[in-house]
C-alpha positions in Angstrom: -68.0 15.9 -4.0 -69.2 18.3 -1.3 -69.3 22.0 -2.2 -67.9 24.2 0.5 -69.6 27.5 1.1 -66.5 29.5 2.1 -68.4 32.7 3.1 -70.8 30.9 5.4 -67.8 29.0 6.9 -65.9 32.2 7.6 -68.9 33.8 9.2 -69.5 30.8 11.4 -65.8 30.2 12.3 -64.0 33.0 14.2 -60.8 31.0 14.2 -60.6 31.1 10.4 -61.0 34.9 10.5 -58.3 35.2 13.1 -56.0 33.0 11.0 -56.6 35.0 7.9 -55.7 38.2 9.9 -52.6 36.4 11.2 -51.5 35.4 7.7 -51.9 39.1 6.5 -49.9 40.4 9.4 -47.2 37.7 8.9 -46.9 38.5 5.2 -46.6 42.3 5.9 -43.7 41.8 8.4 -42.0 39.2 6.3 -41.9 41.7 3.4 -41.1 44.7 5.6 -38.1 42.9 7.2 -36.9 41.5 3.9 -37.0 45.0 2.3 -35.2 46.5 5.4 -32.4 44.0 5.3 -32.1 44.3 1.5 -31.6 48.1 1.9 -29.4 48.1 5.0 -27.2 45.0 5.0 -24.3 45.5 2.7 -21.5 43.2 1.6 -19.0 43.2 4.4 -15.9 42.3 2.3 -16.8 44.8 -0.5 -17.2 47.6 2.1 -13.9 46.9 3.8 -12.0 46.5 0.5 -12.5 50.2 0.0 -12.2 51.3 3.6 -9.0 49.5 4.7 -6.5 51.4 2.4 -7.9 54.8 3.6 -7.4 53.9 7.3 -4.0 52.4 6.7 -3.0 55.7 5.0 -4.4 57.6 8.0 -6.9 59.4 5.7 -9.6 59.5 8.4 -11.6 62.2 6.7 -11.8 60.3 3.5 -12.7 57.2 5.4 -15.5 59.1 7.1 -16.8 60.3 3.7 -16.5 56.8 2.4 -18.7 55.4 5.2 -21.3 58.1 4.5 -21.7 56.7 1.0 -23.3 53.5 2.4 -26.3 53.0 4.6 -26.9 50.4 7.2 -25.6 49.4 10.7 -22.1 48.5 9.6 -21.2 51.8 8.0 -22.8 53.7 10.8 -20.9 51.9 13.6 -17.6 52.2 11.7 -18.3 55.9 11.0 -18.7 56.4 14.8 -15.5 54.4 15.5 -13.5 56.6 13.2 -15.2 59.8 14.4 -14.3 59.1 18.0 -11.0 57.4 17.4 -9.0 59.9 19.4 -10.9 59.2 22.6 -9.6 56.7 25.1 -10.0 53.0 24.3 -12.3 52.5 27.3 -14.7 55.3 26.5 -14.7 54.4 22.8 -15.4 50.7 23.7 -18.4 51.8 25.8 -19.7 54.0 23.1 -19.5 51.4 20.4 -21.0 48.7 22.6 -24.1 50.9 23.1 -24.2 51.7 19.3 -24.0 48.1 18.4 -26.8 47.2 20.8 -29.0 50.0 19.3 -28.4 48.6 15.8 -29.2 45.1 17.0 -32.5 46.3 18.4 -33.3 47.9 15.0 -32.4 44.7 13.2 -34.6 42.6 15.4 -37.6 44.9 15.2 -40.8 43.0 14.5 -39.1 39.6 14.5 -40.9 38.9 17.8 -44.2 39.2 16.0 -43.2 36.6 13.4 -41.9 34.3 16.1 -45.2 34.7 18.1 -47.3 34.0 15.0 -45.2 31.0 14.1 -45.7 29.6 17.6 -49.4 30.4 18.1 -50.9 29.9 14.7 -51.0 26.0 15.0 -52.8 26.3 18.3 -55.3 28.7 16.8 -55.8 26.1 14.0 -56.1 23.4 16.6 -58.8 25.4 18.4 -60.7 25.7 15.1 -60.3 21.9 14.6 -61.8 21.2 18.0 -64.7 23.6 17.4 -65.3 22.0 14.0 -65.5 18.5 15.5 -67.8 19.7 18.2 -70.1 21.2 15.6 -70.0 17.9 13.7 -71.1 15.9 16.7 -73.8 18.5 17.5 -75.2 18.2 14.0 -75.1 14.4 14.4 -76.9 14.5 17.7 -79.5 17.0 16.4 -80.2 14.9 13.3 -80.3 11.7 15.3 -79.2 9.6 12.3 -78.0 10.1 8.8 -75.1 9.7 6.4 -71.8 11.5 6.1 -73.5 14.7 5.0 -74.7 15.3 8.5 -71.2 15.8 9.9 -69.4 16.8 6.7 -69.5 20.5 7.2 -68.1 20.3 10.7 -65.3 18.0 9.7 -64.5 20.2 6.7 -64.3 23.2 9.0 -62.0 21.3 11.4 -59.6 20.2 8.6 -59.5 23.6 7.0 -58.7 25.2 10.4 -55.8 22.8 10.8 -54.5 23.5 7.4 -54.9 27.3 7.8 -53.0 27.2 11.1 -50.1 25.3 9.5 -50.1 27.6 6.4 -49.7 30.6 8.6 -47.1 29.0 11.0 -44.7 27.4 8.5 -43.7 30.6 6.5 -43.6 32.6 9.7 -41.2 30.2 11.4 -39.0 29.8 8.3 -38.5 33.5 7.8 -38.2 34.1 11.5 -35.3 31.7 11.8 -33.7 33.0 8.6 -33.9 36.6 9.7 -32.6 35.8 13.2 -29.6 34.0 11.7 -29.0 37.0 9.4 -29.1 39.5 12.3 -26.7 37.4 14.4 -24.3 37.2 11.4 -24.5 40.9 10.9 -23.8 41.7 14.5 -20.8 39.3 14.5 -19.5 41.0 11.3 -19.9 44.5 12.9 -18.1 43.5 16.1 -15.2 41.9 14.1 -15.0 45.0 11.8 -14.9 47.3 14.8 -12.0 45.4 16.3 -10.1 45.6 13.0 -10.7 49.3 12.7 -9.7 49.9 16.3 -6.5 47.9 15.7 -5.6 49.9 12.6 -6.5 53.3 14.1 -4.8 52.7 17.5 -1.8 51.0 15.9 
């Protein structure tokens, strides 16, 4: 079995170095977004269960205080809805539309990086594969003749680059799709909640 000198392979393969950097960046943003969502995305039904009776009783000040006990986009938007509930429906709708858009931008922050890494990492790995095969043929042409050992290092580098590219891309794509789905669901919940609050307040 051929022993692989990982240090020399990394030094001779810039694509592997790039893929390692990509994997670190991907892991950082996967964890960062996961922690952000865990802290800011609350249970919609639980939140409304405590808020709805206060609005129905027209206890707006208590409802505002209730919203301040939670953090995240949903409580912030509902707090703004209640705070400006006496304004005209048109101006309130415009205000809430801009607030929801702002929260959506915050929720989608860094997701573009994960999406980009998920799309580009396989191509970086493919580039490393091509370079590794080129090195294998160069070694073969330099040696003139020989057994598998002549091309083994280049082929190993090519296969490792392919595996590294997929290793970076697969988690990035999985978490990107999961987070995007979570953001869309959150925005839908916020818009539905705003409509319910407006209906109760303007009733």
